[in-house]
C-alpha positions as CSV (number, residue, x, y, z in Angstrom):
1,M,90.2,46.6,102.7
2,I,90.7,43.8,105.8
3,I,88.7,41.0,104.8
4,S,85.7,40.2,108.0
5,K,86.6,36.6,109.8
6,T,82.7,35.0,109.4
7,V,82.1,34.3,113.4
8,A,80.0,30.9,112.4
9,I,77.2,30.6,115.5
10,Y,75.3,27.0,115.3
11,V,72.0,27.4,116.7
12,F,69.2,24.5,117.7
13,D,66.0,23.9,119.4
14,E,66.7,24.6,123.2
15,I,70.1,26.4,123.0
16,E,70.9,28.5,126.6
17,V,69.6,32.2,124.5
18,L,72.6,33.7,126.9
19,D,75.4,30.7,124.8
20,L,74.1,32.6,121.5
21,G,73.7,36.3,122.9
22,G,76.6,36.3,124.7
23,P,78.9,35.9,122.2
24,F,77.0,37.2,119.3
25,E,76.9,40.4,121.4
26,V,80.5,40.5,121.8
27,F,81.4,40.2,118.0
28,S,79.3,42.5,117.6
29,V,80.4,45.1,119.6
30,A,83.5,45.2,118.7
31,N,81.9,45.2,115.1
32,R,80.5,48.9,115.9
33,L,83.9,49.9,117.7
34,A,85.9,49.3,114.9
35,A,83.8,50.9,112.5
36,K,83.4,54.0,115.1
37,D,86.6,54.1,115.1
38,G,87.0,54.2,110.8
39,R,88.1,51.0,109.9
40,D,87.5,47.9,108.1
41,Q,84.9,45.8,111.1
42,P,87.0,43.0,111.6
43,F,84.3,40.7,112.2
44,N,81.1,38.9,109.5
45,V,78.5,37.1,112.7
46,V,76.2,34.5,111.7
47,T,73.8,31.7,113.1
48,V,73.5,28.4,110.8
49,S,70.9,25.9,112.0
50,S,70.7,22.6,110.9
51,G,68.1,24.0,108.2
52,A,65.0,25.1,110.6
53,D,62.9,28.5,109.5
54,I,63.0,29.5,113.1
55,V,64.4,28.1,116.5
56,Q,63.2,27.5,119.9
57,A,66.1,29.0,122.4
58,R,65.5,27.4,126.4
59,G,62.6,29.9,127.4
60,G,60.2,30.0,124.2
61,Y,62.3,32.6,123.0
62,R,62.2,31.8,119.2
63,F,63.9,33.0,116.6
64,C,65.6,32.8,112.8
65,P,68.7,31.7,112.4
66,S,70.3,34.1,109.1
67,H,71.7,31.0,107.5
68,N,71.5,26.9,107.3
69,F,74.1,24.3,106.2
70,A,73.4,24.2,102.4
71,N,74.1,29.1,102.9
72,V,76.0,29.5,105.1
73,P,79.5,31.0,104.4
74,P,82.8,29.5,105.6
75,A,83.6,29.6,108.6
76,D,86.4,31.3,110.6
77,V,85.8,31.0,113.7
78,L,82.7,28.4,114.3
79,V,80.9,29.2,118.1
80,V,78.8,26.2,118.8
81,P,76.5,27.2,122.7
82,G,75.2,24.8,124.8
83,G,72.0,24.4,126.0
84,V,70.0,20.9,125.8
85,V,72.8,18.6,123.9
86,D,71.3,15.5,123.8
87,H,69.0,15.2,120.5
88,E,71.6,17.4,118.7
89,C,73.8,14.9,120.0
90,A,72.3,12.6,117.9
91,R,71.9,13.6,115.2
92,P,74.9,12.7,111.9
93,D,73.5,15.7,110.0
94,V,74.7,18.4,112.4
95,I,77.8,16.6,114.0
96,A,79.7,16.0,109.9
97,W,78.3,19.7,109.6
98,L,80.2,21.0,112.7
99,R,82.7,18.0,111.9
100,Q,83.6,19.6,108.7
101,A,83.3,23.7,109.6
102,H,85.8,23.1,112.4
103,D,88.3,21.0,109.9
104,G,88.3,24.6,107.8
105,A,88.3,26.9,110.6
106,E,91.1,28.1,111.8
107,L,88.9,28.9,116.0
108,T,86.7,26.5,117.2
109,A,84.7,27.6,120.4
110,S,81.8,25.7,122.6
111,V,79.5,27.5,125.5
112,C,78.8,25.6,128.1
113,T,77.7,21.5,126.8
114,G,78.1,22.8,123.9
115,A,81.3,21.4,124.4
116,F,79.3,17.7,124.1
117,L,78.5,18.5,120.6
118,L,83.1,19.7,120.0
119,A,83.2,16.3,122.3
120,E,80.9,14.3,120.1
121,A,82.8,15.1,116.5
122,G,85.6,14.8,118.1
123,V,86.9,17.8,117.8
124,L,88.1,17.8,121.9
125,T,89.3,14.6,121.6
126,G,93.1,14.4,124.0
127,L,92.0,18.2,124.8
128,E,92.0,20.1,128.2
129,V,88.3,21.0,128.1
130,T,85.9,23.4,130.5
131,T,81.8,23.7,130.5
132,H,79.4,24.8,133.1
133,W,80.4,22.7,136.2
134,E,77.4,21.5,136.9
135,D,77.6,19.1,133.1
136,I,81.7,18.6,134.5
137,D,81.2,14.3,135.9
138,E,78.3,13.8,133.0
139,L,81.3,15.1,130.1
140,E,84.6,13.2,131.9
141,R,81.1,9.8,132.6
142,R,81.5,10.4,128.6
143,Y,84.5,11.3,126.7
144,P,87.1,10.3,128.6
145,D,89.5,10.9,126.6
146,L,89.2,14.6,127.7
147,H,90.9,16.4,130.3
148,V,88.0,18.4,131.8
149,L,88.9,20.7,133.9
150,R,86.8,22.6,136.7
151,D,87.0,26.4,138.4
152,R,87.8,27.5,134.6
153,L,85.5,29.7,132.9
154,W,88.0,29.1,129.9
155,V,90.7,27.0,128.3
156,D,92.1,27.3,125.5
157,E,93.9,24.8,123.5
158,G,95.5,26.9,120.7
159,R,92.5,25.9,117.6
160,V,89.8,24.9,119.8
161,V,88.5,26.5,122.8
162,T,85.9,25.6,125.5
163,S,84.1,27.9,128.1
164,G,82.0,27.5,131.4
165,G,78.2,28.0,131.7
166,I,76.1,30.6,130.6
167,S,78.1,33.4,131.0
168,A,81.5,32.3,131.0
169,G,80.6,32.5,127.2
170,I,80.7,36.0,127.5
171,D,84.4,35.8,129.2
172,M,85.5,33.2,126.6
173,S,84.3,35.4,123.7
174,L,86.3,38.4,124.8
175,H,89.4,36.5,125.3
176,L,88.6,35.9,121.5
177,V,89.0,39.7,120.1
178,R,92.1,39.9,122.1
179,R,93.6,37.4,120.2
180,L,92.2,38.5,116.8
181,E,92.0,41.8,117.4
182,G,93.9,42.9,120.4
183,L,93.6,43.4,124.4
184,D,93.1,46.8,123.9
185,L,89.5,46.2,121.2
186,A,88.5,43.3,123.7
187,R,89.0,45.6,126.8
188,R,86.6,48.3,125.3
189,V,84.4,45.4,124.0
190,A,83.6,45.0,128.1
191,R,84.4,48.2,128.6
192,Q,80.9,49.6,126.2
193,M,78.9,45.9,127.5
194,E,79.7,47.3,130.8
195,Y,80.2,43.9,131.7
196,D,83.5,43.3,134.3
197,W,85.3,41.0,132.5
198,R,86.3,38.1,135.6
199,S,89.3,36.7,134.2
200,L,91.9,37.7,131.4
201,S,93.7,34.2,131.9
202,G,90.2,31.7,132.3
203,I,90.6,30.3,135.5
204,A,87.1,30.7,138.0
205,E,88.6,31.1,141.7
206,Q,87.6,33.8,142.6
207,T,84.5,33.7,141.5
208,G,82.6,30.9,142.4
209,V,82.1,30.1,138.8
210,N,82.2,25.9,138.6
211,R,80.7,24.9,141.9
């Protein structure tokens, strides 16, 4: 039996809904397709809050995380979505947990302004990274030790992968499925989601994503 990799998605108040929903859907659909093939599901997808029983995302969307810092299983893949992150960046408990979770994970990924949280945790130091086009300049200003790239849907630095804003997190998550489970499954996930997987390389020049 294949042991599923735990994909832990950090969630918080004022999270961007699709930053969470996009990766969650990609990994969940990968599980459904694997099960349809008679194979073990490759991912155990969980959402983890710092302790809140209910999280309110941007736009007023409310949901219940499956885990918190006290009971979440060790993450094999840590995903940090974006949204309004200033409050989270100023919380020592959150930054410490992200650093610890990253240290034990096989892969760490951010979506959109989730890059600010990983930068604050010291995870991105010296790496090539990206974020939402609207926040590129601010990321460069706050963290001058990062090599911030424009016109990228995602940037893969090995153990750490960062993506552009919102829907770019879907492209990045498909890339992670490709890395972990192969290109065929990633393509099938995109097709099942009726999603136009815009880039296998992460380069966004043809999409106008980073304007």
